[in-house]
C-alpha positions, -999 to 999 in steps of 0.1 A, spaced: -435 63 305 -436 44 338 -412 48 367 -396 21 389 -388 30 425 -368 6 447 -370 1 484 -337 21 486 -355 52 472 -339 50 438 -362 60 409 -357 49 373 -376 53 341 -387 21 324 -387 31 287 -408 0 279 -380 -24 290 -381 -52 315 -374 -45 352 -341 -64 349 -330 -43 319 -339 -11 337 -319 -21 368 -289 -32 347 -288 1 329 -286 18 363 -258 -5 375 -279 -27 398 -271 -63 389 -295 -91 400 -282 -126 397 -293 -139 362 -274 -170 352 -295 -176 321 -288 -141 308 -324 -129 311 -341 -158 292 -365 -165 321 -353 -200 327 -331 -199 358 -355 -182 383 -327 -162 400 -337 -126 392 -367 -128 415 -379 -96 431 -410 -85 450 -434 -59 435 -448 -39 465 -469 -15 445 -481 -13 409 -490 -37 381 -467 -57 358 -471 -78 327 -452 -111 334 -443 -135 306 -427 -162 328 -428 -172 364 -402 -200 362 -391 -211 397 -416 -189 416 -439 -208 439 -477 -201 440 -474 -187 476 -446 -163 464 -467 -151 434 -495 -141 459 -469 -121 478 -459 -102 446 -428 -120 435 -420 -119 398 -390 -126 375 -374 -92 368 -362 -104 333 -398 -112 321 -418 -85 339 -427 -52 323 -443 -22 342 -479 -14 333 -479 15 358 -454 31 382 -439 4 405 -423 1 439 -401 -30 440 -381 -46 468 -346 -56 458 -331 -89 472 -301 -90 496 -280 -110 471 -273 -83 445 -241 -88 425 -215 -63 437 -191 -45 414 -163 -36 438 -138 -10 427 -120 -13 461 -113 -50 455 -103 -45 418 -78 -18 427 -61 -38 454 -57 -69 432 -44 -48 403 -17 -32 425 -5 -66 438 -5 -83 404 13 -54 387 39 -52 414 48 -89 411 51 -88 373 71 -56 374 95 -73 397 95 -105 376 87 -94 340 100 -127 326 72 -145 345 45 -130 322 36 -160 302 -2 -162 299 -20 -196 296 -36 -184 263 -15 -169 235 -23 -153 202 -8 -169 171 -8 -149 138 -4 -170 107 0 -163 70 -10 -196 56 0 -206 21 -32 -213 0 -36 -247 -16 -28 -253 -53 -31 -282 -77 5 -290 -69 0 -286 -31 -34 -300 -20 -26 -307 16 -56 -305 40 -64 -271 55 -55 -280 90 -22 -296 79 -13 -263 63 -19 -246 96 3 -271 114 31 -266 89 29 -228 91 28 -228 129 57 -252 131 41 -273 159 17 -302 162 -15 -283 170 -47 -300 180 -82 -288 171 -117 -296 184 -145 -308 161 -164 -276 166 -134 -255 154 -126 -279 126 -162 -275 113 -157 -238 106 -120 -239 97 -121 -240 59 -146 -211 56 -126 -191 82 -94 -195 63 -108 -184 30 -129 -156 45 -97 -142 60 -77 -147 28 -54 -172 46 -42 -146 71 -56 -158 104 -54 -151 142 -57 -181 166 -60 -183 204 -38 -212 215 -35 -230 249 2 -236 249 2 -265 274 -23 -284 252 -11 -270 219 -48 -267 211 -66 -241 191 -92 -227 215 -107 -201 191 -104 -182 159 -98 -145 165 -102 -112 148 -69 -92 146 -82 -65 170 -100 -88 194 -85 -91 229 -80 -124 247 -98 -125 280 -95 -149 309 -116 -153 341 -102 -159 376 -128 -173 400 -126 -174 438 -153 -198 451 -155 -190 488 -178 -207 513 -197 -174 518 -189 -153 487 -179 -159 451 -157 -134 433 -150 -133 395 -122 -112 379 -122 -105 342 -86 -103 328 -72 -90 296 -45 -117 290 -28 -98 262 -19 -69 285 -20 -86 319 -47 -61 331 -76 -66 355 -106 -53 336 -134 -58 362 -143 -76 394 -178 -88 405 -190 -107 435 -220 -123 451 -230 -144 480 -225 -182 475 -261 -194 471 -251 -227 488 -253 -208 520 -290 -215 523 -280 -252 527 -254 -246 554 -231 -218 567 -199 -239 565 -183 -268 546 -194 -294 571 -231 -286 570 -230 -285 532 -213 -319 531 -240 -332 554 -267 -317 532 -250 -333 501 -250 -367 517 -284 -367 535 -306 -353 507 -315 -369 475 -296 -352 447 -279 -331 474 -246 -329 454 -265 -320 423 -285 -292 441 -253 -277 456 -235 -279 423 -263 -262 404 -263 -234 431 -226 -225 426 -227 -229 388 -257 -206 386 -237 -180 407 -207 -182 384 -228 -179 353 -246 -149 367 -212 -133 375 -200 -140 339 -232 -126 324 -228 -94 345 -191 -89 336 -198 -94 299 -228 -71 300 -210 -44 319 -179 -45 298 -196 -51 264 -168 -75 253 -166 -109 236 -150 -142 244 -135 -155 277 -110 -182 266 -96 -195 298 -109 -200 334 -90 -206 366 -109 -217 397 -97 -213 433 -115 -224 464 -113 -247 494 -113 -284 488 -150 -289 495 -161 -259 473 -141 -273 444 -155 -308 448 -190 -294 448 -184 -273 418 -172 -303 398 -199 -326 413 -174 -348 432 -186 -366 463 -172 -348 494 -182 -376 518 -147 -387 528 -135 -351 534 -156 -352 565 -147 -387 577 -114 -395 593 -87 -395 578 -104 -367 558 -95 -377 522 -106 -357 491 -113 -373 457 -87 -352 440 -60 -328 450 -44 -322 416 -72 -317 390 -69 -325 353 -74 -297 329 -112 -300 323 -134 -279 300 -162 -253 304 -187 -280 292 -176 -303 320 -183 -275 345 -215 -264 329 -201 -229 326 -219 -207 300 -188 -203 277 -176 -221 246 -176 -258 254 -139 -263 248 -126 -235 270 -100 -249 294 -108 -247 331 -78 -251 355 -85 -258 392 -59 -247 417 -45 -278 434 -54 -286 470 -31 -298 499 -56 -317 520 -93 -320 529 -93 -287 547 -66 -268 529 -75 -261 493 -64 -243 462 -74 -209 477 -45 -213 502 -20 -224 475 -31 -193 455 -25 -173 487 10 -187 491 18 -177 455 4 -142 459 21 -135 493 55 -149 481 60 -167 514 74 -197 495 105 -176 486 111 -158 519 145 -164 537 130 -158 572 101 -176 588 68 -160 579 32 -165 588 3 -164 563 -33 -162 575 -64 -163 554 -93 -151 574 -127 -163 560 -153 -189 569 -123 -211 575 -91 -197 590 -62 -212 572 -26 -208 584 7 -213 566 41 -210 584 75 -213 567 99 -200 542 116 -210 510 128 -242 526 97 -256 542 59 -248 546 34 -263 570 -3 -255 570 -34 -260 592 -71 -250 591 -96 -240 617 -133 -233 613 -140 -196 621 -176 -195 607 -189 -170 582 -195 -139 605 -165 -119 593 -179 -123 557 -212 -109 567 -232 -140 573 -246 -155 605 -248 -120 622 -281 -102 627 -271 -72 606 -241 -87 588 -233 -79 552 -204 -79 528 -181 -49 525 -202 -32 499 -221 1 498 -240 7 530 -218 -15 552 -206 -1 585 -168 -6 584 -155 14 613 -168 24 647 -155 49 673 -171 51 708 -168 80 732 -174 66 767 -177 101 784 -207 111 762 -220 76 755 -219 86 718 -202 71 688 -191 79 653 -193 54 624 -178 51 589 -200 36 562 -189 25 527 -206 49 503 -212 75 531 -249 66 534 -269 55 565 -258 20 575 -276 -10 560 -256 -35 580 -221 -43 595 -192 -59 576 -163 -78 592 -140 -49 600 -170 -31 616 -177 -60 638 -141 -61 651 -143 -23 658 -175 -26 677 -164 -54 700 -130 -37 706 -146 -3 714 -173 -17 736 -148 -38 755 -125 -8 762 -155 12 773 -166 -15 798 -199 -21 780 -189 -57 774 -168 -78 799 -139 -102 793 -163 -130 784 -180 -107 758 -212 -103 778 -231 -70 774 -235 -52 807 -271 -38 803 -268 -8 825 -238 8 808 -252 26 778 -284 42 766 -279 24 733 -286 -10 748 -320 -25 744 -332 -56 761 -357 -75 740 -357 -111 729 -319 -107 729 -297 -79 743 -289 -54 715 -265 -25 711 -282 -2 686 -263 19 661 -295 29 643 -330 15 647 -324 -11 620 -287 -16 625 -274 -32 657 -253 -59 672 -267 -85 696 -253 -106 724 -255 -137 701 -236 -118 675 -208 -109 699 -206 -145 711 -202 -156 674 -174 -130 669 -156 -142 700 -158 -178 689 -145 -169 655 -116 -148 667 -107 -175 692 -106 -202 665 -83 -180 644 -59 -172 672 -59 -208 685 -50 -220 650 -21 -197 648 -8 -204 683 -12 -242 679 7 -242 645 35 -222 661 37 -246 690 38 -276 667 68 -263 648 86 -250 679 85 -213 669 75 -184 691 55 -154 680 86 -132 684 105 -153 658 80 -144 630 96 -120 605 64 -111 586 27 -118 589 6 -118 557 -31 -113 562 -54 -124 535 -92 -126 532 -119 -102 518 -123 -82 550 -87 -83 562 -78 -56 537 -97 -30 557 -92 -44 592 -80 -21 620 -49 -41 631 -47 -25 665 -83 -35 673 -79 -70 660 -50 -74 684 -69 -58 712 -97 -84 711 -71 -113 708 -76 -123 672 -40 -118 660 -7 -121 677 7 -90 694 35 -81 671 49 -48 658 26 -34 632 55 -32 608 55 -70 606 19 -71 592 11 -69 555 -25 -69 543 -31 -85 509 -68 -88 506 -83 -117 486 -52 -137 477 -72 -166 465 -83 -143 437 -50 -125 431 -31 -158 432 -54 -172 406 -49 -141 384 -11 -146 387 -14 -182 376 -37 -172 347 -10 -148 334 20 -170 341 27 -206 334 57 -202 358 32 -195 387 9 -223 376 38 -248 377 49 -233 411 13 -238 425 15 -275 417 49 -278 433 37 -259 464 6 -281 469 27 -312 466 54 -301 490 34 -285 519 30 -304 552 -6 -305 567 -12 -304 604 -46 -318 615 -58 -295 643 -90 -316 649 -69 -342 666 -48 -318 686 -53 -314 723 -31 -284 722 -56 -267 698 -85 -273 721 -66 -259 751 -56 -229 730 -92 -223 718 -107 -224 752 -81 -200 765 -89 -176 736 -126 -174 744 -120 -143 764 -111 -107 755 -83 -107 747 -72 -140 763 -69 -158 796 -31 -153 794 -30 -115 795 8 -115 792 4 -125 755 -13 -92 749 3 -70 775 12 -35 763 50 -33 761 
């Protein structure tokens, strides 16, 4: 029996199985959109020591083969191995799942009448045919159901045998909007749905039991499109300037989604997913569906579609039954997408009496201001640093990520908090905010964010100035510059939107913070570096990934889905790219905390 050791010092027994199977058994999930068939090339790993028998090398270049790269799904140990795992492992996040579940359960407990899932179970006791009553099998179902149901050719092909096998007592999964039979069911079989958040940097999938309204599991991975550009603009440029660029970007995100689906189904050992809701910014949704994003980038920044038809899994090339409905959250404009509409639903800002502020902090920083009577929205490009990309040691908020940093200036020492209580593998968004705040207060970086090289023994001057946390985990001058630009863009977007509607920061009743890293953000430090308005902490509410939670709410409630369409249609969009006020605000925010110190003065 051979052993497989990873570059993280984990050791597993192979038992004659493929490397992919061994890793999956030990809860390490490589991307594998083909389900281990060896035809997607995404479970690529590097064998550092030992021999393997490889049955397929699909997608691996000759130069990579010489370096030891193999497909984990088609490679079997022939002796003990040392393998190097890639950075883009699929993460199963209990922290994310718990936060979403609390938010969703609270909303439905307050509004139980809203629970109205987009797929329902229909139990029918159909009267068998006789010589006297020889109506068609499907006509008998329509008569028993009391409604004009529709059926796809695939379901119709198996209908007659299914009816007789079940002795005319059948369970159907119905999409009420379409009055269409999605699938035949077993009596004990649960109905599952999938909520997808397609972010510019990360993709998150949530598996939902639609019978009970429960979140079963959540998985995430980096958006593979990131190798073609960090933000939506660079990806639009890639799509337009490269032959088959749209097709390449589309395949990347579809492969990510299929890999997440495979992982969730494998991990939970369950059957069918019968409905999918997709949420994302306008460009991400266009690229998923293969729509040309060209005019989103060109003034006046017009998308192909804001309100999407109800398409099917086969249209999206999702590895589910071809007729499964796929609903796409509606967009507002070229730079305010369905992820923000989902966030408005999840936050409840659309029904507030007082004026509130909603901020989604991600690769793009989107802002919504308003209440039950009016909503305005704007978007600013923050870059991917807070989501773990574009930073030397950046990573998502998964095991090994430094998420908190405390510096002692008297001793020139620091304490850190790492997810999983292991040595830091990198720094996530909340950790970056902490480091910049703490180093600024200690005088190690100045108001412009420049590292003062003679202020700490942890500073190393090499090709770039670095502040070391460990030998392999550090933050550089370039990283700090990126973080300051990102925080400046977010604050400038907020301040400009407030100026546009004639509201001061003091008039804001509540501030809802959304975004993957916002949930674990130290509010005090975020204000100290000038990223968020200086308001009483009681006004701030952290909601986590509202793109995902809003999608889950819509999956479980036709009321919320209808409200999403209404919100997208009624929201007013402000274009910051044409605003001189925004540029003035942005330049002023490129300091810690701001050139106008009165805005952040301690009261």
